mmCIF file of the N, C-alpha and C atoms, coordinates in Angstrom:
data_MODEL
# 
_entry.id   MODEL 
# 
loop_
_atom_site.group_PDB 
_atom_site.id 
_atom_site.type_symbol 
_atom_site.label_atom_id 
_atom_site.label_alt_id 
_atom_site.label_comp_id 
_atom_site.label_asym_id 
_atom_site.label_entity_id 
_atom_site.label_seq_id 
_atom_site.pdbx_PDB_ins_code 
_atom_site.Cartn_x 
_atom_site.Cartn_y 
_atom_site.Cartn_z 
_atom_site.occupancy 
_atom_site.B_iso_or_equiv 
_atom_site.pdbx_formal_charge 
_atom_site.auth_seq_id 
_atom_site.auth_comp_id 
_atom_site.auth_asym_id 
_atom_site.auth_atom_id 
_atom_site.pdbx_PDB_model_num 
ATOM 1   N N  . MET A 1 1  ? -0.623 -4.204  -12.718 1.00 0.00 ? 1  MET A N  1 
ATOM 2   C CA . MET A 1 1  ? 0.269  -4.849  -11.689 1.00 0.00 ? 1  MET A CA 1 
ATOM 3   C C  . MET A 1 1  ? 1.516  -3.983  -11.583 1.00 0.00 ? 1  MET A C  1 
ATOM 4   N N  . ARG A 1 2  ? 2.009  -3.915  -10.372 1.00 0.00 ? 2  ARG A N  1 
ATOM 5   C CA . ARG A 1 2  ? 3.200  -3.095  -10.130 1.00 0.00 ? 2  ARG A CA 1 
ATOM 6   C C  . ARG A 1 2  ? 4.386  -4.012  -10.005 1.00 0.00 ? 2  ARG A C  1 
ATOM 7   N N  . CYS A 1 3  ? 5.594  -3.436  -10.210 1.00 0.00 ? 3  CYS A N  1 
ATOM 8   C CA . CYS A 1 3  ? 6.864  -4.198  -10.079 1.00 0.00 ? 3  CYS A CA 1 
ATOM 9   C C  . CYS A 1 3  ? 7.044  -4.607  -8.632  1.00 0.00 ? 3  CYS A C  1 
ATOM 10  N N  . HIS A 1 4  ? 7.504  -5.802  -8.490  1.00 0.00 ? 4  HIS A N  1 
ATOM 11  C CA . HIS A 1 4  ? 7.776  -6.361  -7.148  1.00 0.00 ? 4  HIS A CA 1 
ATOM 12  C C  . HIS A 1 4  ? 8.873  -5.620  -6.396  1.00 0.00 ? 4  HIS A C  1 
ATOM 13  N N  . TYR A 1 5  ? 9.825  -5.009  -7.128  1.00 0.00 ? 5  TYR A N  1 
ATOM 14  C CA . TYR A 1 5  ? 11.009 -4.315  -6.564  1.00 0.00 ? 5  TYR A CA 1 
ATOM 15  C C  . TYR A 1 5  ? 10.818 -2.792  -6.446  1.00 0.00 ? 5  TYR A C  1 
ATOM 16  N N  . CYS A 1 6  ? 10.015 -2.213  -7.300  1.00 0.00 ? 6  CYS A N  1 
ATOM 17  C CA . CYS A 1 6  ? 9.803  -0.716  -7.250  1.00 0.00 ? 6  CYS A CA 1 
ATOM 18  C C  . CYS A 1 6  ? 8.381  -0.469  -7.528  1.00 0.00 ? 6  CYS A C  1 
ATOM 19  N N  . ASP A 1 7  ? 8.009  0.797   -7.723  1.00 0.00 ? 7  ASP A N  1 
ATOM 20  C CA . ASP A 1 7  ? 6.669  1.155   -7.818  1.00 0.00 ? 7  ASP A CA 1 
ATOM 21  C C  . ASP A 1 7  ? 6.219  1.388   -9.322  1.00 0.00 ? 7  ASP A C  1 
ATOM 22  N N  . ARG A 1 8  ? 7.014  1.067   -10.274 1.00 0.00 ? 8  ARG A N  1 
ATOM 23  C CA . ARG A 1 8  ? 6.777  1.153   -11.632 1.00 0.00 ? 8  ARG A CA 1 
ATOM 24  C C  . ARG A 1 8  ? 5.697  0.171   -12.152 1.00 0.00 ? 8  ARG A C  1 
ATOM 25  N N  . ASP A 1 9  ? 5.069  0.475   -13.320 1.00 0.00 ? 9  ASP A N  1 
ATOM 26  C CA . ASP A 1 9  ? 4.171  -0.502  -13.864 1.00 0.00 ? 9  ASP A CA 1 
ATOM 27  C C  . ASP A 1 9  ? 5.013  -1.802  -14.261 1.00 0.00 ? 9  ASP A C  1 
ATOM 28  N N  . ALA A 1 10 ? 4.388  -2.915  -14.030 1.00 0.00 ? 10 ALA A N  1 
ATOM 29  C CA . ALA A 1 10 ? 4.991  -4.227  -14.414 1.00 0.00 ? 10 ALA A CA 1 
ATOM 30  C C  . ALA A 1 10 ? 4.919  -4.443  -15.939 1.00 0.00 ? 10 ALA A C  1 
ATOM 31  N N  . ALA A 1 11 ? 6.023  -4.638  -16.556 1.00 0.00 ? 11 ALA A N  1 
ATOM 32  C CA . ALA A 1 11 ? 5.975  -5.055  -17.953 1.00 0.00 ? 11 ALA A CA 1 
ATOM 33  C C  . ALA A 1 11 ? 5.857  -6.513  -18.160 1.00 0.00 ? 11 ALA A C  1 
ATOM 34  N N  . PHE A 1 12 ? 6.228  -7.305  -17.194 1.00 0.00 ? 12 PHE A N  1 
ATOM 35  C CA . PHE A 1 12 ? 6.153  -8.736  -17.253 1.00 0.00 ? 12 PHE A CA 1 
ATOM 36  C C  . PHE A 1 12 ? 5.595  -9.238  -15.877 1.00 0.00 ? 12 PHE A C  1 
ATOM 37  N N  . ALA A 1 13 ? 4.818  -10.369 -15.909 1.00 0.00 ? 13 ALA A N  1 
ATOM 38  C CA . ALA A 1 13 ? 4.254  -10.934 -14.716 1.00 0.00 ? 13 ALA A CA 1 
ATOM 39  C C  . ALA A 1 13 ? 4.398  -12.418 -14.807 1.00 0.00 ? 13 ALA A C  1 
ATOM 40  N N  . PRO A 1 14 ? 5.574  -12.957 -14.560 1.00 0.00 ? 14 PRO A N  1 
ATOM 41  C CA . PRO A 1 14 ? 5.758  -14.389 -14.631 1.00 0.00 ? 14 PRO A CA 1 
ATOM 42  C C  . PRO A 1 14 ? 4.933  -15.052 -13.479 1.00 0.00 ? 14 PRO A C  1 
ATOM 43  N N  . GLU A 1 15 ? 4.387  -16.283 -13.718 1.00 0.00 ? 15 GLU A N  1 
ATOM 44  C CA . GLU A 1 15 ? 3.567  -16.935 -12.788 1.00 0.00 ? 15 GLU A CA 1 
ATOM 45  C C  . GLU A 1 15 ? 4.199  -18.380 -12.566 1.00 0.00 ? 15 GLU A C  1 
ATOM 46  N N  . LEU A 1 16 ? 4.215  -18.813 -11.362 1.00 0.00 ? 16 LEU A N  1 
ATOM 47  C CA . LEU A 1 16 ? 4.604  -20.175 -10.997 1.00 0.00 ? 16 LEU A CA 1 
ATOM 48  C C  . LEU A 1 16 ? 3.728  -20.670 -9.843  1.00 0.00 ? 16 LEU A C  1 
ATOM 49  N N  . ASN A 1 17 ? 3.049  -21.753 -10.131 1.00 0.00 ? 17 ASN A N  1 
ATOM 50  C CA . ASN A 1 17 ? 2.221  -22.329 -9.074  1.00 0.00 ? 17 ASN A CA 1 
ATOM 51  C C  . ASN A 1 17 ? 1.171  -21.364 -8.540  1.00 0.00 ? 17 ASN A C  1 
ATOM 52  N N  . GLY A 1 18 ? 0.614  -20.513 -9.468  1.00 0.00 ? 18 GLY A N  1 
ATOM 53  C CA . GLY A 1 18 ? -0.455 -19.555 -9.067  1.00 0.00 ? 18 GLY A CA 1 
ATOM 54  C C  . GLY A 1 18 ? 0.101  -18.221 -8.479  1.00 0.00 ? 18 GLY A C  1 
ATOM 55  N N  . VAL A 1 19 ? 1.338  -18.100 -8.309  1.00 0.00 ? 19 VAL A N  1 
ATOM 56  C CA . VAL A 1 19 ? 1.865  -16.893 -7.777  1.00 0.00 ? 19 VAL A CA 1 
ATOM 57  C C  . VAL A 1 19 ? 2.517  -16.050 -8.831  1.00 0.00 ? 19 VAL A C  1 
ATOM 58  N N  . ARG A 1 20 ? 2.014  -14.911 -9.034  1.00 0.00 ? 20 ARG A N  1 
ATOM 59  C CA . ARG A 1 20 ? 2.577  -13.819 -10.019 1.00 0.00 ? 20 ARG A CA 1 
ATOM 60  C C  . ARG A 1 20 ? 3.335  -12.884 -9.454  1.00 0.00 ? 20 ARG A C  1 
ATOM 61  N N  . VAL A 1 21 ? 4.433  -12.553 -10.070 1.00 0.00 ? 21 VAL A N  1 
ATOM 62  C CA . VAL A 1 21 ? 5.401  -11.470 -9.598  1.00 0.00 ? 21 VAL A CA 1 
ATOM 63  C C  . VAL A 1 21 ? 5.552  -10.456 -10.734 1.00 0.00 ? 21 VAL A C  1 
ATOM 64  N N  . GLY A 1 22 ? 5.172  -9.209  -10.471 1.00 0.00 ? 22 GLY A N  1 
ATOM 65  C CA . GLY A 1 22 ? 5.339  -8.213  -11.490 1.00 0.00 ? 22 GLY A CA 1 
ATOM 66  C C  . GLY A 1 22 ? 6.708  -7.665  -11.561 1.00 0.00 ? 22 GLY A C  1 
ATOM 67  N N  . LEU A 1 23 ? 7.262  -7.484  -12.720 1.00 0.00 ? 23 LEU A N  1 
ATOM 68  C CA . LEU A 1 23 ? 8.576  -6.949  -12.971 1.00 0.00 ? 23 LEU A CA 1 
ATOM 69  C C  . LEU A 1 23 ? 8.530  -5.838  -14.016 1.00 0.00 ? 23 LEU A C  1 
ATOM 70  N N  . CYS A 1 24 ? 9.154  -4.640  -13.659 1.00 0.00 ? 24 CYS A N  1 
ATOM 71  C CA . CYS A 1 24 ? 9.232  -3.583  -14.628 1.00 0.00 ? 24 CYS A CA 1 
ATOM 72  C C  . CYS A 1 24 ? 10.340 -4.029  -15.680 1.00 0.00 ? 24 CYS A C  1 
ATOM 73  N N  . ASP A 1 25 ? 10.519 -3.245  -16.724 1.00 0.00 ? 25 ASP A N  1 
ATOM 74  C CA . ASP A 1 25 ? 11.529 -3.592  -17.733 1.00 0.00 ? 25 ASP A CA 1 
ATOM 75  C C  . ASP A 1 25 ? 12.900 -3.717  -17.092 1.00 0.00 ? 25 ASP A C  1 
ATOM 76  N N  . ALA A 1 26 ? 13.340 -2.770  -16.326 1.00 0.00 ? 26 ALA A N  1 
ATOM 77  C CA . ALA A 1 26 ? 14.674 -2.722  -15.740 1.00 0.00 ? 26 ALA A CA 1 
ATOM 78  C C  . ALA A 1 26 ? 14.914 -3.933  -14.823 1.00 0.00 ? 26 ALA A C  1 
ATOM 79  N N  . HIS A 1 27 ? 13.940 -4.185  -13.958 1.00 0.00 ? 27 HIS A N  1 
ATOM 80  C CA . HIS A 1 27 ? 14.110 -5.383  -13.083 1.00 0.00 ? 27 HIS A CA 1 
ATOM 81  C C  . HIS A 1 27 ? 14.008 -6.715  -13.732 1.00 0.00 ? 27 HIS A C  1 
ATOM 82  N N  . PHE A 1 28 ? 13.243 -6.745  -14.870 1.00 0.00 ? 28 PHE A N  1 
ATOM 83  C CA . PHE A 1 28 ? 13.172 -7.991  -15.607 1.00 0.00 ? 28 PHE A CA 1 
ATOM 84  C C  . PHE A 1 28 ? 14.582 -8.262  -16.195 1.00 0.00 ? 28 PHE A C  1 
ATOM 85  N N  . ARG A 1 29 ? 15.174 -7.252  -16.810 1.00 0.00 ? 29 ARG A N  1 
ATOM 86  C CA . ARG A 1 29 ? 16.505 -7.396  -17.345 1.00 0.00 ? 29 ARG A CA 1 
ATOM 87  C C  . ARG A 1 29 ? 17.522 -7.793  -16.318 1.00 0.00 ? 29 ARG A C  1 
ATOM 88  N N  . GLU A 1 30 ? 17.447 -7.108  -15.194 1.00 0.00 ? 30 GLU A N  1 
ATOM 89  C CA . GLU A 1 30 ? 18.324 -7.460  -14.048 1.00 0.00 ? 30 GLU A CA 1 
ATOM 90  C C  . GLU A 1 30 ? 18.177 -8.936  -13.661 1.00 0.00 ? 30 GLU A C  1 
ATOM 91  N N  . GLN A 1 31 ? 17.012 -9.396  -13.494 1.00 0.00 ? 31 GLN A N  1 
ATOM 92  C CA . GLN A 1 31 ? 16.801 -10.793 -13.092 1.00 0.00 ? 31 GLN A CA 1 
ATOM 93  C C  . GLN A 1 31 ? 17.217 -11.798 -14.200 1.00 0.00 ? 31 GLN A C  1 
ATOM 94  N N  . PHE A 1 32 ? 16.893 -11.393 -15.491 1.00 0.00 ? 32 PHE A N  1 
ATOM 95  C CA . PHE A 1 32 ? 17.323 -12.244 -16.577 1.00 0.00 ? 32 PHE A CA 1 
ATOM 96  C C  . PHE A 1 32 ? 18.845 -12.337 -16.682 1.00 0.00 ? 32 PHE A C  1 
ATOM 97  N N  . GLU A 1 33 ? 19.617 -11.270 -16.496 1.00 0.00 ? 33 GLU A N  1 
ATOM 98  C CA . GLU A 1 33 ? 21.047 -11.332 -16.433 1.00 0.00 ? 33 GLU A CA 1 
ATOM 99  C C  . GLU A 1 33 ? 21.499 -12.197 -15.333 1.00 0.00 ? 33 GLU A C  1 
ATOM 100 N N  . TYR A 1 34 ? 20.911 -12.083 -14.132 1.00 0.00 ? 34 TYR A N  1 
ATOM 101 C CA . TYR A 1 34 ? 21.358 -12.972 -13.033 1.00 0.00 ? 34 TYR A CA 1 
ATOM 102 C C  . TYR A 1 34 ? 21.100 -14.412 -13.346 1.00 0.00 ? 34 TYR A C  1 
ATOM 103 N N  . LEU A 1 35 ? 19.948 -14.752 -13.975 1.00 0.00 ? 35 LEU A N  1 
ATOM 104 C CA . LEU A 1 35 ? 19.653 -16.125 -14.400 1.00 0.00 ? 35 LEU A CA 1 
ATOM 105 C C  . LEU A 1 35 ? 20.683 -16.594 -15.467 1.00 0.00 ? 35 LEU A C  1 
ATOM 106 N N  . ALA A 1 36 ? 21.114 -15.783 -16.349 1.00 0.00 ? 36 ALA A N  1 
ATOM 107 C CA . ALA A 1 36 ? 22.027 -16.025 -17.351 1.00 0.00 ? 36 ALA A CA 1 
ATOM 108 C C  . ALA A 1 36 ? 23.401 -16.442 -16.805 1.00 0.00 ? 36 ALA A C  1 
ATOM 109 N N  . GLU A 1 37 ? 23.755 -16.024 -15.600 1.00 0.00 ? 37 GLU A N  1 
ATOM 110 C CA . GLU A 1 37 ? 24.985 -16.253 -14.900 1.00 0.00 ? 37 GLU A CA 1 
ATOM 111 C C  . GLU A 1 37 ? 24.891 -17.583 -14.183 1.00 0.00 ? 37 GLU A C  1 
ATOM 112 N N  . THR A 1 38 ? 23.710 -18.132 -13.995 1.00 0.00 ? 38 THR A N  1 
ATOM 113 C CA . THR A 1 38 ? 23.531 -19.395 -13.347 1.00 0.00 ? 38 THR A CA 1 
ATOM 114 C C  . THR A 1 38 ? 23.223 -20.430 -14.282 1.00 0.00 ? 38 THR A C  1 
ATOM 115 N N  . ASP A 1 39 ? 22.954 -21.680 -13.852 1.00 0.00 ? 39 ASP A N  1 
ATOM 116 C CA . ASP A 1 39 ? 22.608 -22.802 -14.695 1.00 0.00 ? 39 ASP A CA 1 
ATOM 117 C C  . ASP A 1 39 ? 21.113 -22.850 -14.984 1.00 0.00 ? 39 ASP A C  1 
ATOM 118 N N  . ALA A 1 40 ? 20.318 -21.805 -14.483 1.00 0.00 ? 40 ALA A N  1 
ATOM 119 C CA . ALA A 1 40 ? 18.863 -21.890 -14.601 1.00 0.00 ? 40 ALA A CA 1 
ATOM 120 C C  . ALA A 1 40 ? 18.476 -21.825 -16.123 1.00 0.00 ? 40 ALA A C  1 
ATOM 121 N N  . LEU A 1 41 ? 19.045 -21.006 -16.917 1.00 0.00 ? 41 LEU A N  1 
ATOM 122 C CA . LEU A 1 41 ? 18.705 -20.883 -18.317 1.00 0.00 ? 41 LEU A CA 1 
ATOM 123 C C  . LEU A 1 41 ? 19.078 -22.160 -19.102 1.00 0.00 ? 41 LEU A C  1 
ATOM 124 N N  . ALA A 1 42 ? 20.212 -22.722 -18.815 1.00 0.00 ? 42 ALA A N  1 
ATOM 125 C CA . ALA A 1 42 ? 20.580 -23.973 -19.401 1.00 0.00 ? 42 ALA A CA 1 
ATOM 126 C C  . ALA A 1 42 ? 19.567 -25.056 -18.996 1.00 0.00 ? 42 ALA A C  1 
ATOM 127 N N  . TYR A 1 43 ? 19.151 -25.047 -17.832 1.00 0.00 ? 43 TYR A N  1 
ATOM 128 C CA . TYR A 1 43 ? 18.170 -26.072 -17.390 1.00 0.00 ? 43 TYR A CA 1 
ATOM 129 C C  . TYR A 1 43 ? 16.872 -25.834 -18.168 1.00 0.00 ? 43 TYR A C  1 
ATOM 130 N N  . LEU A 1 44 ? 16.383 -24.587 -18.217 1.00 0.00 ? 44 LEU A N  1 
ATOM 131 C CA . LEU A 1 44 ? 15.140 -24.337 -18.916 1.00 0.00 ? 44 LEU A CA 1 
ATOM 132 C C  . LEU A 1 44 ? 15.243 -24.715 -20.415 1.00 0.00 ? 44 LEU A C  1 
ATOM 133 N N  . ARG A 1 45 ? 16.375 -24.378 -21.033 1.00 0.00 ? 45 ARG A N  1 
ATOM 134 C CA . ARG A 1 45 ? 16.563 -24.785 -22.447 1.00 0.00 ? 45 ARG A CA 1 
ATOM 135 C C  . ARG A 1 45 ? 16.454 -26.281 -22.610 1.00 0.00 ? 45 ARG A C  1 
ATOM 136 N N  . GLN A 1 46 ? 17.011 -27.073 -21.750 1.00 0.00 ? 46 GLN A N  1 
ATOM 137 C CA . GLN A 1 46 ? 16.963 -28.493 -21.745 1.00 0.00 ? 46 GLN A CA 1 
ATOM 138 C C  . GLN A 1 46 ? 15.506 -29.020 -21.565 1.00 0.00 ? 46 GLN A C  1 
ATOM 139 N N  . GLU A 1 47 ? 14.882 -28.404 -20.509 1.00 0.00 ? 47 GLU A N  1 
ATOM 140 C CA . GLU A 1 47 ? 13.528 -28.848 -20.241 1.00 0.00 ? 47 GLU A CA 1 
ATOM 141 C C  . GLU A 1 47 ? 12.487 -28.499 -21.354 1.00 0.00 ? 47 GLU A C  1 
ATOM 142 N N  . LEU A 1 48 ? 12.711 -27.324 -22.033 1.00 0.00 ? 48 LEU A N  1 
ATOM 143 C CA . LEU A 1 48 ? 11.878 -26.918 -23.050 1.00 0.00 ? 48 LEU A CA 1 
ATOM 144 C C  . LEU A 1 48 ? 12.297 -27.416 -24.409 1.00 0.00 ? 48 LEU A C  1 
ATOM 145 N N  . ASP A 1 49 ? 13.494 -28.069 -24.492 1.00 0.00 ? 49 ASP A N  1 
ATOM 146 C CA . ASP A 1 49 ? 13.984 -28.575 -25.736 1.00 0.00 ? 49 ASP A CA 1 
ATOM 147 C C  . ASP A 1 49 ? 14.096 -27.551 -26.766 1.00 0.00 ? 49 ASP A C  1 
ATOM 148 N N  . VAL A 1 50 ? 14.710 -26.469 -26.396 1.00 0.00 ? 50 VAL A N  1 
ATOM 149 C CA . VAL A 1 50 ? 14.981 -25.267 -27.235 1.00 0.00 ? 50 VAL A CA 1 
ATOM 150 C C  . VAL A 1 50 ? 16.288 -25.464 -27.956 1.00 0.00 ? 50 VAL A C  1 
ATOM 151 N N  . ASP A 1 51 ? 16.161 -25.420 -29.373 1.00 0.00 ? 51 ASP A N  1 
ATOM 152 C CA . ASP A 1 51 ? 17.334 -25.470 -30.148 1.00 0.00 ? 51 ASP A CA 1 
ATOM 153 C C  . ASP A 1 51 ? 17.733 -24.133 -30.636 1.00 0.00 ? 51 ASP A C  1 
ATOM 154 N N  . ARG A 1 52 ? 18.953 -23.665 -30.464 1.00 0.00 ? 52 ARG A N  1 
ATOM 155 C CA . ARG A 1 52 ? 19.398 -22.401 -30.897 1.00 0.00 ? 52 ARG A CA 1 
ATOM 156 C C  . ARG A 1 52 ? 20.155 -22.569 -32.262 1.00 0.00 ? 52 ARG A C  1 
ATOM 157 N N  . PRO A 1 53 ? 19.820 -21.738 -33.210 1.00 0.00 ? 53 PRO A N  1 
ATOM 158 C CA . PRO A 1 53 ? 20.567 -21.785 -34.462 1.00 0.00 ? 53 PRO A CA 1 
ATOM 159 C C  . PRO A 1 53 ? 22.039 -21.274 -34.272 1.00 0.00 ? 53 PRO A C  1 
ATOM 160 N N  . GLU A 1 54 ? 22.986 -21.856 -34.828 1.00 0.00 ? 54 GLU A N  1 
ATOM 161 C CA . GLU A 1 54 ? 24.385 -21.470 -34.663 1.00 0.00 ? 54 GLU A CA 1 
ATOM 162 C C  . GLU A 1 54 ? 24.839 -20.697 -35.803 1.00 0.00 ? 54 GLU A C  1 
# 
């Protein structure tokens, strides 16, 4: 699978409702950083009941 944003090999291919999107390492990190700036990660932590050690 190729990256959705560039032509590099996809390192990650998240899937939602049967739709897969390929992301290379660089674009995965970019998207992860973007999500970290929003409430999306907090929502996922709550939904998945993830406890982080302090």
